[in-house]
N, C-alpha and C positions, 0 to 999 in steps of 0.2 A: 261851450259850443251847444248849438241848437240842433237837432235833426229836422231835416227838411226832404221833401220830395225833389229829385232831379228834374230839372227843365233845362231848357236850350240857353246857352248864352249869345248874346248879340255879338260876342267876338268872333273874328274869323277862324276856321279849322286851322289847326296847324298841320303842314303837310309832313310826310315821313323825312326823315334828315336823308340828305345825300351820304351815302356810305362810301367809305374809302373803296377805290378800286382794288380788286383781288390781285392785280398785277402791280400795285405801288408800293409793296412792301419791299424793305431792304432784305435780300437774301440772307438765310442764315449762313454762318461760317462753313457749314460741312458741305455747302454747295460746290467745293472743290473737288469733292471725290466724283462729280459727273453723274451721267444717268446710268441707272442699271438696266440691263435687258430685261431681267424679270426682278422684281422686288424681292429681295431673299426670304426664303422659308427654312433656311437652316444655317449653321455656324459656318459649314464650309462655303456656302455662297457668300456670306458676309467678309470671309478671310480672303476670297478672290477679289472683292471689291475694295478690300484694305481697309474694312471697317473693324474698328474695336468693340463698337456697341451699336445699338439702334437709338434713336431719338425718340420713335414712335414706333410702337407695335400694334397693330390692326389685328384684333382677333375675330373671325368670321365664321359663321355656319355653313357657308358656302365653300366649294373647291374654288381655289384662286384661279381665274380666268382673267388674264390681262386685258381686258375689252372694255370700252366705255359705257356699256351696258351693264357692267356688273360693279355694285357700289364698292367694295374695297379697292378695286383698281383705281375708279375714279378719284377717290378720296386719297389714296396711296400716291398717285402720280400727282395730283395737285398739291400735297404737300411736298412730295420730292423737287417739284419745280421752284417751291419757295427756299429750298436748300437743305431740307430735312432728310435725314437717313430713316427710311421706312421699311420695315420688316413686316411679315404677314405670317400669321399662324391660323391656318386654315381647318376647319373641322377637327379640332383637336379630341383627343379623349379626355371627357370631362370627370372621369373617375378620380383622379388625383389632380394635384397642382403641377406635377413634374412636366407634362407638355407644356405648359405656361412657361416654364422656364427655359425653352427651347434656344431662344434668342438671346438670353441674358435679360438683364434688367433694363428697361427703357429710360433714356434721360429725362424725358419729359413726361410721358401719359400712355396709357393703353387706351386704344380706341376699341371699343366693343360693339358688335352688330350680330344679329341673328342670320344676316344674309339679305339677299334681293326679295325674300317672303318672309312673311310673318312664320314663325317656326311652328305653332300650332296648325295653321291653315295648310303649311307644309305637310305635316305630319299625319293629319287627321281629314276624313272626308266630312261632307255637310252632314253626315249621320254619324259622326263621332267613330267611327270607325279607322282604326289605325290603317296607314297606307303602306303599302309593302315598297314603294320607289319613291325615289327622289330625284327630279330631274337637275339637281344642282350639285350632284354626287357623280363621281367616275364610275362607269358602269350602271348607272341608274339605279343605285344601291340604297335602299331604306335604313333609317336607324343611324345614320352617323352625326345626328344633333341630337340634344336632350329637348324636352318640352321646356319651352320658355327659355329659349337657349340664352337671349341676352342676360338674363337674370343669372344663370348658373355660371357662364363665362366670367361675368363680372365677380361674382364670389369667389371663384378660382383664381383670377388675377389678383385678388386682395389676399388671397391664402399664399400666393407664391411671392408677392411684394407688397408688404402691408402698407408703405409710404408712397406708392406710385398712384398719382390721380388717375382716375377712372373716368373716361368719358363715353356716354353711351349713345349710339346713333341708329340709323336704319329705320326701316318703316317700322318695326316691332317696338322700338322705342318711340318713335313719334306717336303711335296709337294708342300708348299705354302712359301718357305723359301725366295724365290726371286719373282720379279713381275710374275705374271702366267695367262694364259689364264682360264677365268671361262666359263665353258661351259653354266652353267645355267643363267647367264646374257649376255652372248656372247659378253664378253668385257674382257680387260686385268686388272686385280685388281693389288693392290699394295700388297707387300711383307705382310704376316700376322703379322710379327713382329710390322711395323707400325701402322696396324689398331687397333690391340690388345694392344699397349703401353705395350708389356711385357718386362721384362728385359735381358731374355735369351731365345733363342730357340734351344732346341736339337733335330737333325735330326738323322735318323737311328735307329740302335739298340743302346741304351742310357746307358747301365748299366755304362760302364767306364768313361764317362762325368758325369754322375748323381753323382756317387760316389764323383769324386773330386771336384765337385762344392759343394757338401753338407758338405764335410769336410772344406772347405775353408770359407763356410760362418759360420760355426761353430766355425772358428777360429776368426771370427770377420772382415774377409776381406770384404769391401764394394763390392757389386755386380757389380757395373759400372767398378771395377777393374779387373774383371774376363774376359779376352778379349783374353787368350791364350790357351783355351781348345779346342781340335779337336773335330769336330762334332757338333760345335756350331754357332750360329749366334747372331748377337748383332747388336745395332744402335749406329754410331759415328755421331757427327756433321762434317760436311765437312773440317773444320779448326782444328779439335782435334788434340792437340798436341802429343797425346800418339800414333799417327799413324805415328811420325817422324822415319826415319831410313828404310822405307819401299820402296823397287824398284816397282814402278808401269809401268805395261804393259797396254798401252792402246788400247783397243779392243771395242771401242764405233761406228766402222763404218765397212765398207766390201769394198772390191775391191781397197784397198789402197795399192801402190807399196811397194815391199819387197820380200825377198827371201823366198823360201819354205825350211822349215827346216824339215828333215827327223826325226830327234830326238823327235820334238813336233809336229809331224804331227797327229791330232785327229784319222783320219778314211783312212790313206793312206796306206792300206794293199793290199797285191797281190789278185785279186779277184778270182784266181784260187785256192785259200784255205787259203792264207795268211801265215806269219811266223814271230813270234814276235821276233826272234832272230835278224833279221835284224832293227828290231826298237830299241833293246836293245844296239847294240853296231855297227850300220852301220855308215859308214862315212858322214860326211857333206858334201853338194855340194861345189864345187870350188867357191872362193869367187867371181869371175868374173861372175858367174851365177846368172840372176836375173829374176825373175817372178812375175806375179801380185800375191799377197798373198791371194786374198780373204779372206775364213775362211779356207783354207789349213792350215794356221797356228793359233793356238788359240789365237794369238794376231797381228791381222792383221795390226795395226797401228804403234803406237810409243813406243819405251823404253826410259824413261829419264835415263840416264846414265853418269855419270862422265867420262871425256874423258880420265882420267889416267886408267880407267879400258880398255880402248879400245887396241887391240892387233894391233900395228901399222904395223907390218910386213906383216900382212894378210888382214887388213882393216875388221877383224871381232870383233863382240862385246864378250866379255867374260861374260856369263850370270850370274846373280846374284844369290846368295842362294836361293833355290825354298822356304825356309821356311821364307825368308825375302822378298818374291815377293806377288803381289797382282795384280791380272788381272781386270781392270776397264769394266765391262759390259755396254752396253748402258743403260742409265737411264729408270727409268719407264716411264716418258714422251715420252721419244724417241720411247719404244718398244710398249707403248700404240697405238701410232699413226701410226707406222710404222710395219707392218707384216714381211717385210724382215728381219729388225733387230731383231724382235722378235725371227725369226727361227734362226738368227745367235748366238744370247745370249743363245738359248736353246743347239745349237751344242758345244759352250765353256762350257757349264755348263757340259755338259755330258762327255767332255773331262778331266775335272778335278774331276774324281771321283775314281780315283786309290789311295788309301791311300799311295802306293809307291811312287807317284811322284806328286801328286795333289797339286796345289798352292792356295792359298785365292784367294776369288772372292769379288768384290765390287759393289754395284750397288746403284746410287743416286737416292732419293726420294724427289721431291721438287725443289724449285729453290730460289736462292738470300739467304738471311740471315736464311729462315725457312727450307732450304734443309737439309736431314738426309742422311747419308750413312749407307746402310745395307751391313755389313761385315760377310762373310760367309768363317769360317776356313775349312780347310783341313777335309776330312772325317775322322771318329775314326778308329783308328788301330782295327781289328777285334779280338776277344776274341780267346784265346788259347783254346786246348782241355780241359786243366785243369780248364780253368775260366768257359768255358760252363757247365762243370760237375758241378762246385760250384753253378751256376746260377738254374740248372735244379734240382739239389739235395737239394733245400731249402725246409723247412718244409711246403709245400703247403697243404691245407686241402683236395684238388682236388674237391670241390663241391661249389655251390652257397653259399652266406652268409644266415645264419639262418633266417634272416630277409624276405627273400622271400620264406620261407616255407609256405605250403598250409596247409588246416586244418588238414591234418594227419601228418604233421610233416615233409613231404618230399616234393620232388622237380619235382615229376612226374605228378602233377596234374594240376590244372588250373594256377599256378604260372610257370610252367615247361620254362625253357629258351633254346630255340631252337639251339642256339649257342652251349651252353655248350652239349647238348645232342649228338650234332654232334660229339664233341670231348671228350665226357666222356671217352671211351676206346681208345683212341688214345695216340701215343707216337710221339713227335717230335724229329726227329734224327741229324738235321741239321737247318743251316740257311743260305741265300744267294743264288743267282743263277746267273751263267753266260752266260745265254742263250741270254740276251739281247733284248727280245722281245719288239718291239717300243711302244705296246698298253700297257704294263705292267708296273705297278709300284714297282714290288720288287728290281729292280736294283738301282733306285733312292733312295729307302729307305733302304734296308739290304746291299746291294753293290753285287759285282759280286765275291767275293772271300768267299769260301764257309767255313762255321764255323762249324765242327762237333763235336759231343759228342764222348767220349770213348764208346766202346762196354760194358763195366761194368756199366756205368751210365744209359744208355739205357735198360740193363736187370733189374738193380735194380727198375726201374720206371715201367717196365712190373710187376715184383714181387708186388710192392705196389698195383698197380691196382687190381690185383689178390687177395690179402689180405686185401686191406682196403676199395674199392669202392664198395658201395652198389649196387645190380643189375648185377655184372659182371656175364657173363655165359660161359665165357672162350674164348670168341672171341675178340681179340684186332681188331679194325676197322681200324686202319691206323698205319703204321712205317714209316712216311715219313717227309715232310716239304714242302717247296715251289716247289720244284722238286723232286720226290721221289728216284731218282737214280743218286743223285749228291752227295751221302755221300762219304767223303774225297777224292774226285776228285779235282784236281789242276794242276798248272803249274808244269812241271818237274823241272824246275829252278827258284829259288827264285830271281835271279838277272833279269831273263827276266820278271818274273811277276811284279816286282817291277818297271821297266821300260815300261811296255805294256799300249798301248792306245787303243787298240781295243776295241770297244763296246760289242763284243760278242766272247767267244772262239769257238763257233760251228756254226758261219755264216761268209762266204758263204759255209765254210766247216770246219770241226772238225779241228782245230789247231794242226799242228804236235808236239807242246810243250806240248800238254795237256795230262795228265795221265788219261786214261778212264777205268782203272783197277777196274773192280766192285768186286773183290774177299773180300774185307772187307765187304762189304754189303751182300753178299752171306754167309759169314761165320756167320755174326749177325743175319740172316734170321733164319739160320739152328740151331742155339744155341737158339733163341728166342722160336721156335716152340717146342723145345725139353723140355721146362720149364715145370714142373709138374703143372697141373691145366690148362694148355693152350691149348685149342683145335685148334685154327684156328688163323693164323694171316694174316689179309687182307691188301693190299696196295690200299689205297683211294686216295693219292695225286697224281697230273698229272704225268706222264712218260715222259721223254725224250726219245723218240723211236730212234730216231738218233744216241743217245749214247748207248742204251741198244743193238742195233745190233752189236756193237764192242764187246760184251761179249756174245757169245752164252750160255755160262753156268749160267749167270744170268739171260736171258731170260727163259732158262728150268726151272731153279728154281723157277722164279716168276709164271710162267704160270701152272707149275704142283702143286705148294703148296700154292700160295697167291693171286689166282683170286677166287672172288666168283661169278664165272658165268660170269661177265662183268668186262672189264678194260677200264677205260677212258684213251684216249689220245687226243691229240689237233694238227691235221693237220692244221687247219684254214682256208685252202683253197687249191685249186688244181692248181690255175693259177699263173704262175711267176711273173706276175705284182702285184699283192696285196702280194705275198709271199716276195718279194724283198723289200717291204715297211715293211711288219712285221720283217723281218729279221728271216724267218722261212725257213727250208729245204722244197725240192720239195717234191711232192707227192710220188716219187720213193722210198723214205726212209720209207713212210709209207707202200707202197707195200711190201718192204723188211721186215719190222717186221711184217706185217702181216701174211707173209707166215711161219716166225718163230713161231709165235704165234698159228697157225692153225696146223702146224706140232708137236710141243711138247703138245698142247691139244690132239690131236688124239693118241699120243703117251701113254698118261695118260689116255685114255678113257674117256675123259671130254667133254662134250658139252659146249663150252664157246664162248663168243661173245666180238668183241671190239665196244666200244662206242666213236666214232670221233666227235670231236666238230668242229664247225666252226663258222666264224664271218661273219655277214653281214654288208655292209656300210663301211667298214673300208676305210681309204685314200688310193688312187690308184686302187681302184676298179671300173672297168666299169661294165656297164649292160652286157655287151657279157660275162666278167669274171663270173659274178653270173649265167648268162645262162649255161655257160659250167660246172660250178660247179653243178647245178641241173641235168643236164644230166649226170654227173659222179655218183650223187646220186641215179638217176635211175637204171642207169646201174648195180650198185652196191647192189640194192636193199636196200637202206637206206631211212627210212622215218622220218625226225627229228621233234620230238614234242616239244623239246626245242630249242629255236633259241636265239642265242646271237647276239644282235646289238652292234656296235663299241660304246663304251661310252668314250668320250674324258676326260680322268682324268687330273688333273694339273701336269703339268711339264713332262708329257710323250713325247716322241719324235713323235709319232703318233699324240698326240693332237697338236705339232708345225706345223705338216705337214696340219692338219685340219683348223687350224687357219690362217695359212699363204700361203698355196698352193704350199709351197715349199718343198723340200726333204733334211733336214739338213744332212742326210748321204751322199749326193752327193756334198755338198760344197755349200755356198749361195753367189750368185752374183746379182749385181742389174738388169743386162742385161742377160737373159737367153741364150742368143747368145753367151756368154762369157763361159759357162759351168753350171753345176749343173742340177736340173731337176724339172719341175712343176709336181705338182700331182693334179691327178683328185679327187675332193672332194665330198662326197655324201650328200648333203644338201637338206633340204626340205622334209617335211612329205610323199609327194608323192614318191620320189625317194626311200627314207629310207623303205618305206612300200614294194617298189617293190622288193629291195634286199632281204627284209625278206621273200617276197612271193615266190622267187625262191627257198629259202631253204625248204619251205614248199610248194613245187610244187604239193604236192598229196592231199593239202586241198582244197575242192570245192569253200571254200570262196574267195579263191586267182584265181581262173581261170578267172574270167572276167578281173582281172587286167593284168594277164600274157598273155592272148590273145592279148590285145590291144598291149602290150609292144612288144610282138614277131611279130606281124605286122609292128610296126612302125620301128623295127630293121631288117626287111627284112626277118624273119625267121618263115613265118607263116607255113613252111613245117614241123615245130615241133609239130604243133596242127592238131591232128586226132586221131583215135581210135585204132591203132595200138601200137604193142610193143615198136617201135622205136620212137613214138611221146611222147613229155613231157606232155601234157595235152591234154584231149578229147574235141572233138567239142561240145559233149552235156553238158548241165548245169542242174543239180538236184536243187532242191529248198534249200537254205541255208540261215542262218540267219546272216551272215555277221560278225559273232563274231570271236574272237581269244582268246584261253585260255592260258595264260602264264604259264612258271614253277611255278612262285609264284602265284597261284590262285586268292588269295584275291585281287591280283593288275590287275586282268584283267579288260577290260572294256567291260561291256556287250552289245550287238547289240541291237538297238532299236526294241520294239515289233512293230507287225503290228497295235495293238490297242493302240492308242493315244500316240504312240512314247514312251511307258512306257519302261525302261530298264528291260530285264528279262536274267536270266542263264539258259542254258539248262543244266536239272538235270540228264538225261537218254541219252544214246549214239541213235544215230538214227539206227534203225535196218538195219543190213545189210553192215555197215560201218566198214572197218576194222579200230581201233586204234592201235597205239604202246606206250608202256610206255614210249620210248625214242628212241634216234638214233639206229637202227639197231637191236632192240630187237624183240622177237617174240610177236605176237599179244596176248593181253590179252582177257579173255573171257569178252566178251559185250553185251551178249544176242541177238546177231544175229543167224542167222539159222545155225544149225549143220554142221560140216564139212562133206564133201561127202566121202564114204567110199574109202579106199583106195584099190589097188589091190588085197589085201588078204581078202577084204571083213570087215575090221575093220575100223570104224569111225577113220580119221586122228586126231592125237592130236593136240591140239593147237600150233602154231609156228612150226610145223613139216616142212612146206613149207620154212618156212624163215630159218629154220635150215639147210635144204638141198642147199639153196641158199649159204648160209654162206661157208657151207663144199667145194660146187663148186667154189667158189670164191678162 
């Protein structure tokens, strides 16, 4: 065999195979036991159901809430519908293996998840300070799960029953399926599969994969032979004979010579807006053309290929079938010691995320005879609308397990679970997001293809909430998903969608092949709010406003009927530097949406406000960028109480920027002069504090730091007492504290007496406080407002409201 650079085949692309519907399996024999009111958490509950054992036991870091917004309930009920007996071990004491034996030995496998959130993000703030609360725990009590909970739970399960297969799942496993940068240890860690010694890892929405695995294990197929399920990862030895017959593309280095391949170019779209059609059917470059491949090809190195497959007349290689092709990433040892290769591996991984054309990935961990290969199969095929309806129509109790009830038998007292309270009266209408924001993990977990429920299924759930959920007052708190207005949006062409490799359908502009019709969503809104007993339907999920402005009818419907006074959106920044690293639209799109929002609010005679969210300290953000954002906030009359600092989650593209100082979106090269882009990284406590301080320019506690920084930046002209100045020259007495949005996590300022930490319990007289970005001031006990021109006292917030209307 002779090495050669990969190029495009003239053969047609193979489409992703049509999967077996999740409702097409023959039910397991235990279906005769029927449906459980709640999946059992104790032996006593199993006895009441007539069970002698569980077929599957799910171990989770969250309290068990039987609701379709909680992962353990969705997977548990989905498996129950297949006939399996499923038990739940929720938030076990991990100090010994005994709690993991509470339900006995499962017949098939343990399913292990850290819960709805990554356990490290759940337990630590962006400044690596441990949180004292946990919204997924009764009573909002912190400390009920360990660090890296999936790993710890898997080890305890193995200790409890060594011969029972362990299947990892959830977002924590998804984001750690390969070697990944760990923000909390500031180093690259191995794949969680290697550390947890689990048998399989399921990433993304796992209903399709978990059903197939459960039936195959029930048919007595050994778990080590289950290596062909999409959406899974597993471990092989480097010389495993079961890997025979695969074509391997070596992508362990950058800057190796080879041709640019238009078909498999990961991020080679037209920066003026892009067109997927060219990527779907564009011609390959002439054979004589050659260029440094760097990471402009997903495999910039070598393809081992039999010479008989070479097209001799053109000198091209006929690419092997994607379903039998695996891309070798740089090994764990390589990416651990080389940030450039880490960024390259991250780029290649994000290329292989489209279920229509993704190939398998492999990454070696270890050296010599102890080496292990982590294999990652292509992503799962998205659920159809009928399958989504099946999952969401399952018999959820829609409440926490009775074990968490308070002394009154309810869940609204001392044992309230805040995460359940938040979604108690909400409805999830879709999954996935094609925005591709680099700091967000939705794309890496749920994928960019939107999976939507039918309108009838959503209406049925609203009626169930109305008729069955205790405490319903007629208000649906949210009708949304990862992004509120991506319902039923998709590529106009299935062929183009299957071939596309763009990381975002809306950056740098909305793709011309994207259907942006919001009519199905408008129709659903109107039908839902017309239901008897439903007084109001609010939209609480984040809104993609650059999409919304493409449908004025949708914006009008939203603003006039589904905004409860405030609507949250996320511009994230105003400057093009950080926005280009986030893959977010320019602030002009926000201004366009704002004009429509105010127009339709005025037409309805409503006083409503936008709540824009911004991120501090994102990779690629300079101090000048934050200063300009602060000036924009002041010009527009915004005072942000809640500030989000960039949090490097595992596997996100922005996290690769943070760790490597390179921009994977622009290509990776050893020598920056050859191309690519280096990124300004905001590291260190002082600089991160400065960026947060710019967002909270109005807080006197931040003024000393801001004055010093502005002088260093040569912008002392922004210090003064005029309206055009950012901060004043005078300094009131301050305590140096900062109250976070999650107040129990705030760090009190030292007291003047003996350095004792204290918290201010009352607002300082005369200081204007705001509840959130852009909201009118709340009554804080300060002096009464001055009379207006008509002699009446101005109501609180009138000034802010006038400013909002003027904008």
